[in-house]
DRENPA-602976 format. One record per residue (C-alpha): residue in one letter; residue number from 0; x, z, y. Coordinates in Angstrom, 3 decimals, padded with zeros to 6 digits. Last residue first. Layout:
DRENPA-602976
<atom code="A" pos="NUM" xx="X" zz="Z" yy="Y"/>
...
end
This chain:
DRENPA-602976
<atom code="R" pos="355" xx="015.723" zz="-037.902" yy="042.300"/>
<atom code="V" pos="354" xx="013.146" zz="-036.370" yy="044.365"/>
<atom code="K" pos="353" xx="012.164" zz="-032.856" yy="042.991"/>
<atom code="V" pos="352" xx="008.604" zz="-031.795" yy="043.150"/>
<atom code="K" pos="351" xx="006.447" zz="-028.822" yy="043.294"/>
<atom code="A" pos="350" xx="002.750" zz="-029.277" yy="042.850"/>
<atom code="G" pos="349" xx="000.436" zz="-028.524" yy="045.956"/>
<atom code="D" pos="348" xx="-002.287" zz="-031.524" yy="045.101"/>
<atom code="Q" pos="347" xx="-001.862" zz="-032.508" yy="041.284"/>
<atom code="L" pos="346" xx="000.930" zz="-034.850" yy="039.873"/>
<atom code="K" pos="345" xx="000.834" zz="-036.900" yy="036.601"/>
<atom code="D" pos="344" xx="-000.036" zz="-040.279" yy="038.312"/>
<atom code="G" pos="343" xx="002.607" zz="-039.380" yy="041.167"/>
<atom code="G" pos="342" xx="005.852" zz="-039.542" yy="038.599"/>
<atom code="E" pos="341" xx="006.972" zz="-042.866" yy="040.911"/>
<atom code="V" pos="340" xx="005.595" zz="-043.910" yy="044.640"/>
<atom code="V" pos="339" xx="005.294" zz="-040.838" yy="045.773"/>
<atom code="V" pos="338" xx="005.081" zz="-040.933" yy="049.588"/>
<atom code="L" pos="337" xx="007.848" zz="-040.015" yy="052.603"/>
<atom code="D" pos="336" xx="006.222" zz="-039.678" yy="055.736"/>
<atom code="G" pos="335" xx="008.319" zz="-041.574" yy="058.489"/>
<atom code="A" pos="334" xx="005.335" zz="-043.978" yy="059.670"/>
<atom code="T" pos="333" xx="002.348" zz="-041.517" yy="059.708"/>
<atom code="V" pos="332" xx="-000.080" zz="-041.266" yy="056.966"/>
<atom code="G" pos="331" xx="-003.958" zz="-040.815" yy="056.230"/>
<atom code="T" pos="330" xx="-005.651" zz="-043.793" yy="058.075"/>
<atom code="L" pos="329" xx="-004.848" zz="-047.745" yy="058.341"/>
<atom code="L" pos="328" xx="-002.281" zz="-048.089" yy="055.591"/>
<atom code="E" pos="327" xx="-001.341" zz="-051.773" yy="054.865"/>
<atom code="I" pos="326" xx="-000.139" zz="-052.626" yy="051.322"/>
<atom code="Q" pos="325" xx="003.258" zz="-053.763" yy="050.214"/>
<atom code="E" pos="324" xx="004.944" zz="-055.301" yy="047.250"/>
<atom code="E" pos="323" xx="002.620" zz="-058.453" yy="046.937"/>
<atom code="G" pos="322" xx="001.042" zz="-058.178" yy="050.241"/>
<atom code="E" pos="321" xx="-002.276" zz="-056.464" yy="051.296"/>
<atom code="K" pos="320" xx="-004.052" zz="-055.880" yy="054.442"/>
<atom code="G" pos="319" xx="-006.144" zz="-052.587" yy="054.979"/>
<atom code="T" pos="318" xx="-005.948" zz="-049.279" yy="053.054"/>
<atom code="T" pos="317" xx="-007.692" zz="-046.192" yy="053.941"/>
<atom code="V" pos="316" xx="-005.980" zz="-042.875" yy="052.838"/>
<atom code="L" pos="315" xx="-006.642" zz="-039.642" yy="051.674"/>
<atom code="A" pos="314" xx="-003.695" zz="-037.472" yy="051.293"/>
<atom code="K" pos="313" xx="-002.716" zz="-035.151" yy="048.257"/>
<atom code="V" pos="312" xx="000.624" zz="-032.756" yy="049.335"/>
<atom code="A" pos="311" xx="003.207" zz="-033.156" yy="047.015"/>
<atom code="V" pos="310" xx="005.211" zz="-030.039" yy="047.570"/>
<atom code="G" pos="309" xx="009.224" zz="-029.993" yy="047.889"/>
<atom code="D" pos="308" xx="009.210" zz="-029.418" yy="051.808"/>
<atom code="Q" pos="307" xx="006.446" zz="-032.104" yy="052.293"/>
<atom code="V" pos="306" xx="006.447" zz="-035.045" yy="049.862"/>
<atom code="K" pos="305" xx="003.387" zz="-037.093" yy="050.761"/>
<atom code="F" pos="304" xx="000.689" zz="-037.772" yy="047.773"/>
<atom code="V" pos="303" xx="-001.391" zz="-040.946" yy="048.142"/>
<atom code="Y" pos="302" xx="-004.716" zz="-041.542" yy="048.397"/>
<atom code="A" pos="301" xx="-007.653" zz="-044.169" yy="047.842"/>
<atom code="Q" pos="300" xx="-011.380" zz="-043.657" yy="047.211"/>
<atom code="E" pos="299" xx="-012.981" zz="-046.480" yy="045.259"/>
<atom code="G" pos="298" xx="-012.954" zz="-044.263" yy="042.273"/>
<atom code="D" pos="297" xx="-010.489" zz="-041.747" yy="042.505"/>
<atom code="Y" pos="296" xx="-007.471" zz="-044.532" yy="043.361"/>
<atom code="Q" pos="295" xx="-003.377" zz="-044.146" yy="043.838"/>
<atom code="V" pos="294" xx="-001.527" zz="-045.573" yy="046.575"/>
<atom code="A" pos="293" xx="002.182" zz="-045.493" yy="046.396"/>
<atom code="D" pos="292" xx="002.657" zz="-048.225" yy="044.381"/>
<atom code="I" pos="291" xx="001.674" zz="-050.581" yy="046.434"/>
<atom code="P" pos="290" xx="004.367" zz="-049.383" yy="048.393"/>
<atom code="A" pos="289" xx="003.879" zz="-048.360" yy="052.274"/>
<atom code="L" pos="288" xx="003.098" zz="-050.182" yy="055.246"/>
<atom code="L" pos="287" xx="001.654" zz="-049.295" yy="059.035"/>
<atom code="R" pos="286" xx="001.503" zz="-052.539" yy="060.579"/>
<atom code="E" pos="285" xx="003.214" zz="-054.979" yy="063.274"/>
<atom code="K" pos="284" xx="001.579" zz="-058.457" yy="063.415"/>
<atom code="D" pos="283" xx="001.752" zz="-061.457" yy="061.273"/>
<atom code="P" pos="282" xx="002.536" zz="-065.014" yy="061.359"/>
<atom code="I" pos="281" xx="001.761" zz="-066.998" yy="058.234"/>
<atom code="E" pos="280" xx="004.889" zz="-068.549" yy="056.095"/>
<atom code="M" pos="279" xx="004.303" zz="-072.042" yy="055.512"/>
<atom code="E" pos="278" xx="006.100" zz="-074.190" yy="052.502"/>
<atom code="V" pos="277" xx="005.605" zz="-077.775" yy="051.761"/>
<atom code="T" pos="276" xx="005.740" zz="-079.321" yy="048.549"/>
<atom code="V" pos="275" xx="007.777" zz="-082.764" yy="048.132"/>
<atom code="N" pos="274" xx="006.762" zz="-086.075" yy="046.534"/>
<atom code="Y" pos="273" xx="009.239" zz="-088.974" yy="047.516"/>
<atom code="G" pos="272" xx="007.571" zz="-091.913" yy="049.136"/>
<atom code="P" pos="271" xx="009.920" zz="-092.349" yy="052.099"/>
<atom code="R" pos="270" xx="013.330" zz="-091.586" yy="050.888"/>
<atom code="L" pos="269" xx="015.479" zz="-088.161" yy="051.580"/>
<atom code="E" pos="268" xx="019.036" zz="-088.173" yy="050.157"/>
<atom code="P" pos="267" xx="020.484" zz="-089.848" yy="052.938"/>
<atom code="S" pos="266" xx="019.419" zz="-087.244" yy="055.348"/>
<atom code="A" pos="265" xx="016.777" zz="-086.834" yy="058.281"/>
<atom code="Q" pos="264" xx="016.469" zz="-084.129" yy="060.406"/>
<atom code="D" pos="263" xx="013.746" zz="-081.338" yy="062.031"/>
<atom code="L" pos="262" xx="011.057" zz="-082.512" yy="059.818"/>
<atom code="S" pos="261" xx="007.765" zz="-083.740" yy="061.548"/>
<atom code="V" pos="260" xx="004.703" zz="-082.399" yy="059.222"/>
<atom code="K" pos="259" xx="001.567" zz="-083.928" yy="059.660"/>
<atom code="M" pos="258" xx="-001.627" zz="-082.574" yy="058.145"/>
<atom code="E" pos="257" xx="-004.742" zz="-083.803" yy="057.018"/>
<atom code="V" pos="256" xx="-007.680" zz="-081.156" yy="056.059"/>
<atom code="S" pos="255" xx="-009.514" zz="-080.630" yy="052.866"/>
<atom code="T" pos="254" xx="-012.950" zz="-080.946" yy="051.071"/>
<atom code="D" pos="253" xx="-013.487" zz="-079.683" yy="047.755"/>
<atom code="K" pos="252" xx="-015.444" zz="-082.385" yy="045.574"/>
<atom code="S" pos="251" xx="-012.370" zz="-084.748" yy="044.677"/>
<atom code="T" pos="250" xx="-012.910" zz="-088.326" yy="043.091"/>
<atom code="P" pos="249" xx="-012.830" zz="-089.580" yy="046.470"/>
<atom code="D" pos="248" xx="-009.335" zz="-087.957" yy="047.238"/>
<atom code="S" pos="247" xx="-008.386" zz="-086.745" yy="050.540"/>
<atom code="L" pos="246" xx="-012.264" zz="-085.764" yy="051.011"/>
<atom code="G" pos="245" xx="-012.632" zz="-084.648" yy="054.557"/>
<atom code="A" pos="244" xx="-012.140" zz="-081.697" yy="056.860"/>
<atom code="T" pos="243" xx="-012.321" zz="-082.251" yy="060.784"/>
<atom code="P" pos="242" xx="-009.737" zz="-081.654" yy="063.878"/>
<atom code="A" pos="241" xx="-006.699" zz="-083.121" yy="061.494"/>
<atom code="L" pos="240" xx="-003.675" zz="-081.381" yy="062.267"/>
<atom code="Y" pos="239" xx="-000.876" zz="-082.606" yy="063.409"/>
<atom code="S" pos="238" xx="002.683" zz="-081.489" yy="064.193"/>
<atom code="I" pos="237" xx="003.708" zz="-078.956" yy="061.969"/>
<atom code="T" pos="236" xx="007.119" zz="-078.337" yy="062.434"/>
<atom code="G" pos="235" xx="010.120" zz="-079.326" yy="059.839"/>
<atom code="D" pos="234" xx="013.138" zz="-077.416" yy="058.141"/>
<atom code="Y" pos="233" xx="014.793" zz="-079.196" yy="055.198"/>
<atom code="S" pos="232" xx="015.513" zz="-077.741" yy="051.943"/>
<atom code="D" pos="231" xx="018.146" zz="-079.484" yy="050.230"/>
<atom code="T" pos="230" xx="018.451" zz="-080.739" yy="046.265"/>
<atom code="F" pos="229" xx="016.529" zz="-083.849" yy="046.024"/>
<atom code="A" pos="228" xx="014.135" zz="-085.469" yy="044.124"/>
<atom code="E" pos="227" xx="012.645" zz="-082.126" yy="042.691"/>
<atom code="G" pos="226" xx="011.299" zz="-081.470" yy="046.210"/>
<atom code="T" pos="225" xx="011.542" zz="-078.888" yy="049.217"/>
<atom code="V" pos="224" xx="010.069" zz="-079.074" yy="052.855"/>
<atom code="V" pos="223" xx="010.193" zz="-075.710" yy="054.989"/>
<atom code="T" pos="222" xx="007.595" zz="-074.999" yy="057.908"/>
<atom code="K" pos="221" xx="007.458" zz="-073.855" yy="061.146"/>
<atom code="M" pos="220" xx="003.932" zz="-073.705" yy="062.814"/>
<atom code="G" pos="219" xx="003.885" zz="-076.003" yy="066.099"/>
<atom code="Q" pos="218" xx="000.007" zz="-076.962" yy="065.318"/>
<atom code="A" pos="217" xx="-001.341" zz="-074.235" yy="063.384"/>
<atom code="A" pos="216" xx="-001.982" zz="-073.161" yy="059.588"/>
<atom code="K" pos="215" xx="-004.125" zz="-070.102" yy="058.826"/>
<atom code="G" pos="214" xx="-007.782" zz="-071.808" yy="058.786"/>
<atom code="A" pos="213" xx="-006.205" zz="-074.643" yy="057.090"/>
<atom code="D" pos="212" xx="-005.516" zz="-072.282" yy="053.853"/>
<atom code="L" pos="211" xx="-008.998" zz="-071.375" yy="053.137"/>
<atom code="E" pos="210" xx="-010.184" zz="-075.055" yy="053.603"/>
<atom code="N" pos="209" xx="-007.933" zz="-076.542" yy="051.403"/>
<atom code="L" pos="208" xx="-004.687" zz="-078.189" yy="053.384"/>
<atom code="Y" pos="207" xx="-003.976" zz="-081.526" yy="053.150"/>
<atom code="A" pos="206" xx="-000.093" zz="-083.837" yy="053.083"/>
<atom code="T" pos="205" xx="001.527" zz="-086.216" yy="055.026"/>
<atom code="V" pos="204" xx="005.157" zz="-085.447" yy="055.555"/>
<atom code="K" pos="203" xx="007.323" zz="-086.747" yy="058.366"/>
<atom code="L" pos="202" xx="010.681" zz="-088.578" yy="058.726"/>
<atom code="S" pos="201" xx="013.216" zz="-089.729" yy="061.160"/>
<atom code="S" pos="200" xx="016.193" zz="-092.193" yy="060.992"/>
<atom code="V" pos="199" xx="013.798" zz="-094.229" yy="058.899"/>
<atom code="D" pos="198" xx="011.824" zz="-096.043" yy="061.547"/>
<atom code="A" pos="197" xx="009.467" zz="-098.141" yy="059.812"/>
<atom code="I" pos="196" xx="008.937" zz="-101.984" yy="060.325"/>
<atom code="K" pos="195" xx="005.692" zz="-103.421" yy="059.175"/>
<atom code="A" pos="194" xx="004.867" zz="-107.728" yy="059.127"/>
<atom code="I" pos="193" xx="002.203" zz="-110.321" yy="059.265"/>
<atom code="E" pos="192" xx="-000.394" zz="-108.829" yy="060.778"/>
<atom code="G" pos="191" xx="-002.972" zz="-111.338" yy="062.321"/>
<atom code="G" pos="190" xx="-003.299" zz="-111.322" yy="065.879"/>
<atom code="E" pos="189" xx="-003.088" zz="-115.139" yy="066.548"/>
<atom code="A" pos="188" xx="-003.579" zz="-116.664" yy="063.095"/>
<atom code="L" pos="187" xx="-000.657" zz="-117.500" yy="060.864"/>
<atom code="M" pos="186" xx="-000.326" zz="-121.020" yy="058.741"/>
<atom code="Q" pos="185" xx="001.826" zz="-120.388" yy="055.975"/>
<atom code="G" pos="184" xx="004.893" zz="-122.962" yy="055.644"/>
<atom code="A" pos="183" xx="007.419" zz="-120.877" yy="055.372"/>
<atom code="N" pos="182" xx="005.790" zz="-117.332" yy="053.979"/>
<atom code="A" pos="181" xx="004.377" zz="-114.084" yy="056.345"/>
<atom code="T" pos="180" xx="003.250" zz="-110.993" yy="054.350"/>
<atom code="L" pos="179" xx="006.615" zz="-109.232" yy="055.125"/>
<atom code="S" pos="178" xx="006.010" zz="-105.247" yy="054.487"/>
<atom code="T" pos="177" xx="008.688" zz="-102.257" yy="054.476"/>
<atom code="V" pos="176" xx="011.217" zz="-104.166" yy="056.975"/>
<atom code="V" pos="175" xx="013.558" zz="-101.264" yy="058.064"/>
<atom code="G" pos="174" xx="013.429" zz="-100.258" yy="061.393"/>
<atom code="D" pos="173" xx="014.582" zz="-100.636" yy="065.457"/>
<atom code="A" pos="172" xx="011.616" zz="-101.972" yy="067.516"/>
<atom code="P" pos="171" xx="009.391" zz="-104.708" yy="068.233"/>
<atom code="A" pos="170" xx="011.105" zz="-107.196" yy="065.796"/>
<atom code="L" pos="169" xx="010.535" zz="-110.753" yy="067.470"/>
<atom code="V" pos="168" xx="008.425" zz="-113.772" yy="066.723"/>
<atom code="Q" pos="167" xx="009.980" zz="-116.848" yy="067.943"/>
<atom code="Q" pos="166" xx="007.436" zz="-119.352" yy="069.016"/>
<atom code="N" pos="165" xx="005.832" zz="-117.366" yy="071.486"/>
<atom code="A" pos="164" xx="006.605" zz="-119.078" yy="074.458"/>
<atom code="L" pos="163" xx="005.049" zz="-121.888" yy="072.596"/>
<atom code="Q" pos="162" xx="002.069" zz="-120.291" yy="072.235"/>
<atom code="K" pos="161" xx="001.765" zz="-119.397" yy="075.709"/>
<atom code="E" pos="160" xx="002.281" zz="-122.546" yy="077.241"/>
<atom code="L" pos="159" xx="-000.550" zz="-123.688" yy="074.826"/>
<atom code="S" pos="158" xx="-002.915" zz="-120.987" yy="076.491"/>
<atom code="E" pos="157" xx="-002.123" zz="-122.061" yy="079.979"/>
<atom code="I" pos="156" xx="-002.252" zz="-125.948" yy="079.150"/>
<atom code="T" pos="155" xx="-006.122" zz="-124.957" yy="077.676"/>
<atom code="L" pos="154" xx="-006.667" zz="-122.591" yy="081.019"/>
<atom code="Q" pos="153" xx="-005.647" zz="-125.765" yy="083.285"/>
<atom code="S" pos="152" xx="-007.686" zz="-128.399" yy="080.985"/>
<atom code="S" pos="151" xx="-010.792" zz="-126.049" yy="081.636"/>
<atom code="R" pos="150" xx="-010.188" zz="-125.771" yy="085.123"/>
<atom code="I" pos="149" xx="-009.709" zz="-129.619" yy="085.824"/>
<atom code="R" pos="148" xx="-013.209" zz="-130.260" yy="084.000"/>
<atom code="L" pos="147" xx="-014.753" zz="-127.590" yy="085.889"/>
<atom code="D" pos="146" xx="-013.647" zz="-129.110" yy="088.859"/>
<atom code="Y" pos="145" xx="-014.271" zz="-132.707" yy="087.810"/>
<atom code="A" pos="144" xx="-018.024" zz="-131.840" yy="087.528"/>
<atom code="T" pos="143" xx="-018.295" zz="-130.093" yy="090.345"/>
<atom code="L" pos="142" xx="-017.219" zz="-132.611" yy="092.657"/>
<atom code="D" pos="141" xx="-020.758" zz="-133.282" yy="094.327"/>
<atom code="L" pos="140" xx="-020.316" zz="-135.557" yy="097.498"/>
<atom code="E" pos="139" xx="-022.588" zz="-134.768" yy="100.399"/>
<atom code="K" pos="138" xx="-024.263" zz="-137.653" yy="101.939"/>
<atom code="P" pos="137" xx="-023.551" zz="-138.669" yy="105.649"/>
<atom code="E" pos="136" xx="-026.369" zz="-138.863" yy="108.141"/>
<atom code="Q" pos="135" xx="-027.723" zz="-142.237" yy="109.158"/>
<atom code="D" pos="134" xx="-027.642" zz="-142.451" yy="113.348"/>
<atom code="P" pos="133" xx="-024.535" zz="-144.890" yy="113.422"/>
<atom code="N" pos="132" xx="-026.643" zz="-147.822" yy="110.783"/>
<atom code="E" pos="131" xx="-024.762" zz="-150.351" yy="109.523"/>
<atom code="T" pos="130" xx="-021.115" zz="-149.152" yy="110.092"/>
<atom code="F" pos="129" xx="-022.095" zz="-145.728" yy="109.065"/>
<atom code="A" pos="128" xx="-023.089" zz="-147.158" yy="105.963"/>
<atom code="Q" pos="127" xx="-020.078" zz="-148.927" yy="105.562"/>
<atom code="K" pos="126" xx="-017.975" zz="-146.063" yy="106.324"/>
<atom code="F" pos="125" xx="-019.907" zz="-143.487" yy="104.184"/>
<atom code="S" pos="124" xx="-019.235" zz="-145.712" yy="101.304"/>
<atom code="E" pos="123" xx="-015.938" zz="-146.094" yy="101.780"/>
<atom code="F" pos="122" xx="-015.712" zz="-142.320" yy="101.652"/>
<atom code="H" pos="121" xx="-017.325" zz="-141.466" yy="099.059"/>
<atom code="Q" pos="120" xx="-015.373" zz="-144.143" yy="096.916"/>
<atom code="K" pos="119" xx="-012.088" zz="-142.244" yy="098.260"/>
<atom code="K" pos="118" xx="-013.879" zz="-139.169" yy="096.939"/>
<atom code="A" pos="117" xx="-014.258" zz="-140.454" yy="093.571"/>
<atom code="A" pos="116" xx="-011.206" zz="-141.738" yy="093.205"/>
<atom code="L" pos="115" xx="-009.395" zz="-138.361" yy="094.002"/>
<atom code="R" pos="114" xx="-011.901" zz="-136.837" yy="091.093"/>
<atom code="E" pos="113" xx="-010.783" zz="-139.688" yy="088.845"/>
<atom code="A" pos="112" xx="-007.213" zz="-138.872" yy="089.581"/>
<atom code="E" pos="111" xx="-007.818" zz="-135.344" yy="088.995"/>
<atom code="T" pos="110" xx="-009.432" zz="-136.002" yy="086.095"/>
<atom code="L" pos="109" xx="-006.550" zz="-138.512" yy="084.387"/>
<atom code="Q" pos="108" xx="-003.926" zz="-135.802" yy="085.428"/>
<atom code="L" pos="107" xx="-005.614" zz="-133.151" yy="083.728"/>
<atom code="N" pos="106" xx="-006.199" zz="-135.260" yy="080.467"/>
<atom code="I" pos="105" xx="-002.573" zz="-136.114" yy="080.580"/>
<atom code="Q" pos="104" xx="-001.530" zz="-132.651" yy="080.415"/>
<atom code="E" pos="103" xx="-004.017" zz="-131.652" yy="077.637"/>
<atom code="K" pos="102" xx="-002.352" zz="-134.437" yy="075.593"/>
<atom code="E" pos="101" xx="000.976" zz="-133.197" yy="076.349"/>
<atom code="L" pos="100" xx="000.186" zz="-129.664" yy="075.332"/>
<atom code="Q" pos="99" xx="-001.932" zz="-130.940" yy="072.131"/>
<atom code="D" pos="98" xx="001.493" zz="-133.102" yy="071.244"/>
<atom code="K" pos="97" xx="003.730" zz="-129.343" yy="071.835"/>
<atom code="V" pos="96" xx="000.832" zz="-127.123" yy="069.887"/>
<atom code="Q" pos="95" xx="000.996" zz="-129.573" yy="067.031"/>
<atom code="E" pos="94" xx="004.945" zz="-129.830" yy="067.004"/>
<atom code="M" pos="93" xx="004.797" zz="-125.907" yy="067.172"/>
<atom code="S" pos="92" xx="006.398" zz="-124.482" yy="064.012"/>
<atom code="L" pos="91" xx="006.912" zz="-121.327" yy="064.213"/>
<atom code="T" pos="90" xx="009.952" zz="-118.845" yy="063.843"/>
<atom code="L" pos="89" xx="010.757" zz="-115.645" yy="062.132"/>
<atom code="L" pos="88" xx="012.010" zz="-112.057" yy="062.337"/>
<atom code="I" pos="87" xx="014.141" zz="-112.524" yy="065.309"/>
<atom code="Q" pos="86" xx="015.936" zz="-109.673" yy="066.479"/>
<atom code="G" pos="85" xx="014.492" zz="-108.041" yy="069.771"/>
<atom code="K" pos="84" xx="014.615" zz="-104.364" yy="068.460"/>
<atom code="K" pos="83" xx="016.961" zz="-103.949" yy="065.648"/>
<atom code="V" pos="82" xx="016.400" zz="-104.716" yy="061.642"/>
<atom code="T" pos="81" xx="017.141" zz="-103.290" yy="058.337"/>
<atom code="D" pos="80" xx="016.277" zz="-105.536" yy="055.771"/>
<atom code="G" pos="79" xx="013.813" zz="-104.074" yy="053.034"/>
<atom code="Q" pos="78" xx="011.632" zz="-107.229" yy="052.763"/>
<atom code="K" pos="77" xx="013.152" zz="-110.348" yy="053.977"/>
<atom code="V" pos="76" xx="014.366" zz="-111.150" yy="057.628"/>
<atom code="K" pos="75" xx="015.056" zz="-115.071" yy="059.352"/>
<atom code="L" pos="74" xx="012.040" zz="-116.735" yy="058.141"/>
<atom code="A" pos="73" xx="011.660" zz="-120.259" yy="059.079"/>
<atom code="G" pos="72" xx="008.655" zz="-122.663" yy="059.902"/>
<atom code="V" pos="71" xx="005.539" zz="-120.472" yy="059.746"/>
<atom code="V" pos="70" xx="002.890" zz="-122.734" yy="061.143"/>
<atom code="G" pos="69" xx="000.869" zz="-121.427" yy="064.159"/>
<atom code="S" pos="68" xx="-001.655" zz="-119.421" yy="066.151"/>
<atom code="A" pos="67" xx="000.060" zz="-116.816" yy="068.767"/>
<atom code="P" pos="66" xx="001.551" zz="-113.657" yy="069.205"/>
<atom code="A" pos="65" xx="001.204" zz="-113.094" yy="065.047"/>
<atom code="Y" pos="64" xx="001.366" zz="-109.302" yy="064.747"/>
<atom code="V" pos="63" xx="003.885" zz="-106.832" yy="063.779"/>
<atom code="A" pos="62" xx="002.901" zz="-102.944" yy="062.857"/>
<atom code="T" pos="61" xx="005.346" zz="-100.287" yy="063.712"/>
<atom code="T" pos="60" xx="005.932" zz="-097.485" yy="061.408"/>
<atom code="Q" pos="59" xx="007.146" zz="-093.929" yy="062.766"/>
<atom code="G" pos="58" xx="008.902" zz="-090.825" yy="061.355"/>
<atom code="P" pos="57" xx="008.673" zz="-092.737" yy="057.835"/>
<atom code="E" pos="56" xx="006.857" zz="-090.886" yy="055.159"/>
<atom code="L" pos="55" xx="007.579" zz="-087.980" yy="053.150"/>
<atom code="K" pos="54" xx="004.591" zz="-087.233" yy="050.392"/>
<atom code="G" pos="53" xx="002.517" zz="-083.656" yy="050.383"/>
<atom code="N" pos="52" xx="002.044" zz="-080.731" yy="048.322"/>
<atom code="T" pos="51" xx="000.720" zz="-077.438" yy="049.741"/>
<atom code="F" pos="50" xx="001.790" zz="-074.053" yy="049.761"/>
<atom code="I" pos="49" xx="001.118" zz="-070.659" yy="051.902"/>
<atom code="Q" pos="48" xx="003.131" zz="-067.871" yy="052.797"/>
<atom code="E" pos="47" xx="002.162" zz="-064.232" yy="053.794"/>
<atom code="V" pos="46" xx="004.839" zz="-061.871" yy="055.009"/>
<atom code="I" pos="45" xx="003.216" zz="-058.420" yy="055.405"/>
<atom code="K" pos="44" xx="004.940" zz="-056.821" yy="058.619"/>
<atom code="G" pos="43" xx="006.644" zz="-053.629" yy="059.337"/>
<atom code="M" pos="42" xx="006.000" zz="-050.402" yy="060.299"/>
<atom code="T" pos="41" xx="007.183" zz="-047.521" yy="058.123"/>
<atom code="V" pos="40" xx="006.155" zz="-045.468" yy="055.525"/>
<atom code="E" pos="39" xx="009.176" zz="-043.912" yy="053.461"/>
<atom code="A" pos="38" xx="009.568" zz="-043.997" yy="049.554"/>
<atom code="T" pos="37" xx="009.438" zz="-041.741" yy="047.018"/>
<atom code="K" pos="36" xx="010.810" zz="-041.296" yy="043.578"/>
<atom code="V" pos="35" xx="009.316" zz="-038.148" yy="041.639"/>
<atom code="E" pos="34" xx="010.837" zz="-035.324" yy="039.480"/>
<atom code="A" pos="33" xx="008.256" zz="-032.346" yy="038.689"/>
<atom code="A" pos="32" xx="009.454" zz="-029.439" yy="039.897"/>
<atom code="R" pos="31" xx="009.313" zz="-026.260" yy="037.433"/>
<atom code="N" pos="30" xx="007.227" zz="-023.055" yy="038.135"/>
<atom code="L" pos="29" xx="004.454" zz="-024.327" yy="035.928"/>
<atom code="G" pos="28" xx="006.576" zz="-024.860" yy="033.187"/>
<atom code="V" pos="27" xx="008.487" zz="-021.670" yy="033.762"/>
<atom code="M" pos="26" xx="004.852" zz="-020.248" yy="033.247"/>
<atom code="N" pos="25" xx="004.184" zz="-022.324" yy="030.534"/>
<atom code="T" pos="24" xx="007.541" zz="-021.129" yy="028.657"/>
<atom code="I" pos="23" xx="006.640" zz="-017.256" yy="029.578"/>
<atom code="V" pos="22" xx="003.296" zz="-017.956" yy="027.919"/>
<atom code="L" pos="21" xx="004.597" zz="-019.482" yy="024.920"/>
<atom code="A" pos="20" xx="007.358" zz="-017.132" yy="024.299"/>
<atom code="V" pos="19" xx="004.438" zz="-014.194" yy="024.588"/>
<atom code="V" pos="18" xx="002.311" zz="-015.962" yy="022.204"/>
<atom code="A" pos="17" xx="005.355" zz="-016.452" yy="019.705"/>
<atom code="L" pos="16" xx="006.529" zz="-012.723" yy="020.099"/>
<atom code="G" pos="15" xx="002.879" zz="-011.658" yy="019.267"/>
<atom code="V" pos="14" xx="002.606" zz="-013.857" yy="016.082"/>
<atom code="V" pos="13" xx="005.853" zz="-012.579" yy="014.848"/>
<atom code="A" pos="12" xx="004.960" zz="-009.138" yy="015.800"/>
<atom code="G" pos="11" xx="001.727" zz="-009.533" yy="013.516"/>
<atom code="W" pos="10" xx="003.430" zz="-010.910" yy="010.810"/>
<atom code="F" pos="9" xx="005.927" zz="-007.743" yy="010.387"/>
<atom code="W" pos="8" xx="002.871" zz="-005.602" yy="010.725"/>
<atom code="K" pos="7" xx="000.958" zz="-007.070" yy="008.035"/>
<atom code="K" pos="6" xx="004.175" zz="-006.938" yy="005.953"/>
<atom code="K" pos="5" xx="004.577" zz="-003.212" yy="006.591"/>
<atom code="F" pos="4" xx="000.933" zz="-002.500" yy="005.807"/>
<atom code="L" pos="3" xx="001.696" zz="-004.323" yy="002.449"/>
<atom code="D" pos="2" xx="004.587" zz="-002.292" yy="001.556"/>
<atom code="M" pos="1" xx="002.888" zz="000.897" yy="002.214"/>
<atom code="M" pos="0" xx="000.045" zz="000.032" yy="000.070"/>
end
């Protein structure tokens, strides 16, 4: 019996000691500071970038039109040639025009001679009538028909002389001939397009922005242009934003806004026609920012743990604009506050912390 009592006493003492040790351990654990990582709340800007695809184009393309009707006599350039302003692109054969001009000049001389003859005849008739009857009033001579024929001939001659003066078609600007539709022996109509000359010393990008991004972009905004066909990146500026939205592709259901980007510099590795990517950084205002990892949520209520004198203080906050790594805090903190970014999920308000 005595042995049984001793055994019970022994095991009871062991259990008691275990309970005491557990209590002491918990008390020590409660007094031990939790290790956390912090970051400072600072003033800054949230960088937002938008991207779109586009195509490189010459800085300026000038169309060349036939200055007069005529048959192409000789082509002086071919597609792909580099030309200077004033250089001869082609000549027009004007033999028919010369023949027509000569005929019209003869017609003018004949009409003027007929008009003069009519005046002389009228004068002679008046003299004879006056001799026979001095009291007779002279009849007025109507020369309107002659005058109209003379004016018509003069206008025709002016037009033909203008055509002869445009026998040579000249380049209106420096550049590369990117299109040439005229062929030797072809009859050209005045005003018809015969060539295009592209100025590749400067380049631009034509791209389209979706409705959301178009509202963030603005003329004069800086851009960066990159592409798979070349190695460097190039700075540019938005030079044009269409005032209206439309369908860039007939098969698309979403409207977009046309945008032009002028590159600050050209390069031999850049060629019109290349597909490119345009990157734009949206300007922002100064905001009170903290790392996104600092913000926790209890339902819809956001909060952070601020570290003050080694203690975690729970602070309710109101959030604003959110970036990839930072978030705007509108209320609950001030610049310079230290907030927990790692280890906050196990903290309670007032817990001791140790910053690592």
